C-alpha positions as CSV (number, residue, x, y, z in Angstrom):
1,A,13.1,23.8,-7.1
2,G,10.4,21.3,-8.0
3,G,7.3,22.1,-10.0
4,G,5.2,21.7,-6.9
5,L,6.4,25.0,-5.6
6,G,3.7,26.7,-7.7
7,N,0.9,24.8,-6.0
8,I,1.3,25.0,-2.3
9,E,-1.4,25.4,0.3
10,T,-0.2,26.2,3.9
11,R,-2.0,25.9,7.2
12,D,-0.7,27.6,10.4
13,Y,-1.9,26.2,13.7
14,A,-1.6,27.8,17.1
15,W,0.5,25.6,19.5
16,R,-2.3,25.5,22.0
17,L,-4.0,22.9,19.7
18,V,-1.3,20.4,20.5
19,E,-0.6,21.2,24.2
20,R,-1.3,18.6,26.8
21,K,-4.9,18.9,27.9
22,G,-6.5,18.7,31.3
23,K,-5.1,18.8,34.9
24,E,-3.6,15.3,34.4
25,G,-1.6,16.4,31.3
26,S,-3.3,13.9,29.0
27,E,-1.5,13.4,25.7
28,E,-4.4,14.2,23.4
29,I,-3.9,15.7,20.0
30,M,-7.0,17.6,18.9
31,E,-8.8,15.9,16.0
32,Q,-8.6,19.0,13.9
33,V,-4.8,18.8,13.9
34,R,-4.8,15.0,13.5
35,T,-6.9,15.4,10.3
36,W,-4.5,18.0,9.1
37,L,-1.5,15.8,9.8
38,T,-3.1,13.0,7.8
39,G,-4.0,15.1,4.8
40,S,-0.8,17.2,4.5
41,D,2.0,16.4,2.1
42,A,4.8,18.0,4.2
43,L,5.3,19.5,7.6
44,L,7.4,22.3,8.8
45,I,7.8,22.5,12.6
46,F,9.4,25.6,14.1
47,I,11.3,25.0,17.3
48,G,12.6,27.7,19.6
49,H,15.5,26.8,21.9
50,D,15.2,28.8,25.1
51,T,16.1,26.0,27.4
52,D,16.1,28.3,30.4
53,D,12.4,28.9,30.2
54,D,10.4,27.1,32.9
55,E,7.8,26.0,30.3
56,S,10.3,25.0,27.6
57,E,10.6,21.4,28.7
58,N,6.8,20.9,28.5
59,R,6.8,22.5,25.0
60,Y,9.6,20.2,23.8
61,D,7.8,17.2,25.3
62,E,4.7,18.2,23.3
63,I,6.8,18.4,20.1
64,G,7.9,14.8,20.8
65,L,4.3,13.9,21.3
66,L,3.4,15.5,18.0
67,L,6.2,13.6,16.2
68,N,5.0,10.3,17.8
69,E,1.5,11.1,16.6
70,I,2.9,11.5,13.0
71,I,4.5,8.1,13.2
72,D,1.3,6.5,14.5
73,L,-0.6,8.0,11.6
74,N,1.8,6.6,9.1
75,P,0.8,3.3,7.5
76,D,4.2,1.7,8.2
77,S,4.4,3.0,11.8
78,N,8.1,2.5,11.8
79,S,9.2,5.6,9.8
80,V,7.5,8.4,8.0
81,T,7.1,8.9,4.2
82,K,6.1,12.6,4.2
83,P,8.8,15.2,4.5
84,I,9.2,16.8,7.9
85,A,11.4,19.8,8.4
86,L,12.4,20.9,11.9
87,L,13.4,24.5,11.9
88,L,15.6,25.7,14.8
89,T,14.7,29.4,14.9
90,K,16.9,32.3,16.0
91,W,20.0,30.3,15.3
92,D,22.1,33.4,15.6
93,Q,21.5,33.4,19.4
94,K,23.6,30.2,19.7
95,G,26.7,31.9,18.4
96,E,28.1,33.5,15.3
97,I,27.0,31.8,12.1
98,K,30.2,31.2,10.2
99,G,29.6,27.9,8.3
100,T,27.7,26.8,5.2
101,P,24.1,25.7,5.7
102,E,25.4,22.1,5.7
103,E,28.0,22.8,8.4
104,E,25.5,24.7,10.5
105,E,23.1,21.8,10.1
106,T,25.7,19.5,11.6
107,K,26.2,21.9,14.5
108,A,22.4,22.0,15.0
109,K,22.2,18.2,15.3
110,E,25.0,18.2,17.8
111,Y,23.2,21.0,19.8
112,L,20.0,19.0,19.9
113,H,21.9,15.9,21.2
114,S,23.7,18.0,23.8
115,E,20.7,19.5,25.5
116,P,18.7,17.3,27.9
117,A,15.6,19.4,27.3
118,F,15.5,18.0,23.7
119,A,15.8,14.4,24.6
120,S,12.2,13.6,23.8
121,I,12.6,15.1,20.4
122,V,15.9,13.5,19.5
123,N,14.6,10.0,20.6
124,V,11.7,10.3,18.2
125,L,13.8,11.8,15.3
126,E,16.1,8.8,15.4
127,Q,13.3,6.5,14.4
128,M,11.6,8.6,11.8
129,G,13.8,7.7,8.8
130,D,15.3,9.8,6.1
131,Q,12.4,12.1,5.4
132,V,13.1,14.3,8.4
133,K,15.7,17.1,8.1
134,I,16.9,19.7,10.5
135,F,17.4,23.3,9.4
136,P,19.0,26.0,11.6
137,V,17.5,29.3,10.5
138,S,17.8,33.0,11.4
139,A,15.9,36.0,10.3
140,F,18.8,38.2,11.3
141,G,21.5,36.0,10.0
142,A,25.2,36.2,10.9
143,N,25.1,40.0,11.1
144,R,23.1,40.3,14.3
145,E,24.1,43.1,16.7
146,G,22.8,42.6,20.2
147,E,19.0,42.2,20.0
148,L,18.7,44.2,16.7
149,P,20.0,43.7,13.1
150,P,22.4,46.4,11.8
151,A,21.0,49.6,10.3
152,E,21.4,48.5,6.7
153,G,19.1,45.6,7.4
154,P,19.4,41.8,8.2
155,Q,20.9,39.2,5.9
156,P,18.7,36.2,6.7
157,F,20.3,32.7,6.9
158,N,18.8,29.5,5.5
159,L,15.2,30.7,5.3
160,H,14.5,29.4,1.8
161,R,16.1,26.0,2.0
162,P,13.5,24.3,4.2
163,L,10.7,25.4,1.7
164,V,12.7,24.2,-1.3
165,W,13.6,20.9,0.3
166,A,10.0,20.3,1.4
167,A,8.6,21.0,-2.0
168,E,11.2,18.8,-3.8
169,A,10.9,16.0,-1.2
170,T,7.1,16.1,-1.6
171,D,7.3,15.8,-5.3
172,Q,9.5,12.8,-4.9
173,M,7.1,11.3,-2.4
174,L,4.1,11.7,-4.7
175,V,6.0,10.2,-7.7
176,E,7.1,7.2,-5.7
177,H,3.5,6.7,-4.4
178,V,2.2,6.7,-8.0
179,Q,5.0,4.4,-9.1
180,R,3.8,1.8,-6.5
181,E,0.3,2.1,-7.8
182,V,1.5,1.7,-11.4
183,N,3.5,-1.4,-10.5
184,A,0.2,-2.9,-9.4
185,H,-1.4,-2.2,-12.8
186,V,1.3,-3.1,-15.2
187,G,4.2,-5.6,-15.1
188,K,5.4,-9.0,-16.2
189,H,3.4,-10.6,-13.4
190,R,0.1,-9.5,-14.9
191,W,-1.6,-11.3,-17.8
192,W,-3.4,-8.1,-18.8
193,N,-1.8,-4.8,-18.1
194,K,-4.0,-1.9,-17.1
195,Y,-2.4,0.9,-19.0
196,R,-5.2,3.5,-18.6
197,P,-5.1,3.8,-14.8
198,A,-1.3,3.8,-14.9
199,I,-1.3,6.7,-17.4
200,K,-4.0,8.4,-15.4
201,G,-1.9,8.3,-12.2
202,Y,1.1,9.9,-13.8
203,S,-1.0,12.5,-15.6
204,A,-2.6,13.5,-12.3
205,L,0.8,14.4,-10.9
206,V,1.3,16.9,-13.7
207,R,-2.3,18.2,-13.6
208,D,-3.2,18.2,-9.9
209,A,0.2,18.2,-8.1
210,A,1.6,20.8,-10.6
211,I,4.7,18.8,-11.1
212,N,5.2,20.3,-14.6
213,K,9.0,21.0,-14.7
214,G,12.2,19.9,-13.3
215,P,13.7,16.5,-12.7
216,H,10.6,14.9,-11.3
217,Y,8.6,16.0,-14.3
218,D,11.2,14.5,-16.5
219,Q,11.0,11.3,-14.5
220,I,7.2,11.3,-15.0
221,Q,7.5,11.8,-18.7
222,S,10.1,9.0,-19.0
223,Q,7.5,6.6,-17.5
224,L,4.5,8.0,-19.4
225,K,5.8,7.7,-22.9
226,P,6.4,3.9,-23.0
227,L,3.0,3.3,-21.3
228,K,1.3,5.4,-24.0
229,R,3.2,3.6,-26.7
230,R,2.2,0.2,-25.3
231,L,-1.4,1.2,-25.0
232,L,-1.5,2.4,-28.6
233,W,0.3,-0.7,-29.9
234,R,-2.3,-2.9,-28.1
235,Q,-5.2,-0.9,-29.5
236,L,-3.8,-1.3,-33.0
237,K,-3.4,-5.0,-32.5
238,T,-6.8,-5.5,-31.0
239,G,-8.4,-3.3,-33.6
240,T,-6.7,-5.2,-36.5
241,L,-7.8,-8.5,-34.9
242,A,-11.4,-7.2,-34.6
243,I,-11.4,-6.2,-38.3
244,L,-10.0,-9.6,-39.4
245,L,-12.6,-11.5,-37.4
246,F,-15.3,-9.3,-38.8
247,L,-14.1,-10.0,-42.4
248,A,-13.9,-13.7,-41.7
249,A,-17.4,-13.7,-40.3
């Protein structure tokens, strides 16, 4: 898992904060949640799938509303850059879990497309880009018996993968964001490269985002080392030139 796993802050919000408000069913997202959506690095949305419940269709429509809000808050407004994991909970209730996590994910996508109640969610998901992933999960796993796990205890299915994926995808998102900023500071198109802010950006990923091991950390170091060498080389050249000018004067 990425280094960012050691530096996670979570927020859990009651669903009433994103329910439609008022008698007319206005599609208002509370400002508290909107602020959280803007400031968070990754989102995990838990979705039940009791399509027989009278209120289920309203709840699923509100999830579609929430996803649309996320798109609107994105600078691009065409797709999303932050990782979003949709967790289909109690997956064991949809039949015996026989496949690998990848095979069950394919089944979960097919299930979403087959249920009219999820139409509002599927329509939004298809325009959100590659940073959205679906995870079928089950606390009981494949060994569920009736409404209870067996006496020896449950064997959960796929519970850790969404967290690991979200952490790794967040690390990659943060690295790519800094790379775009660095490209604005250094490059062949600039007559004077700003090495210090570029180095500061990468260093902040290690210090503040806790990306201090794994492939993303190696990626950061591979970018940092040449920047530091170039800054040192320029300092040596400008220092030597200053000395020569001083002696000449």
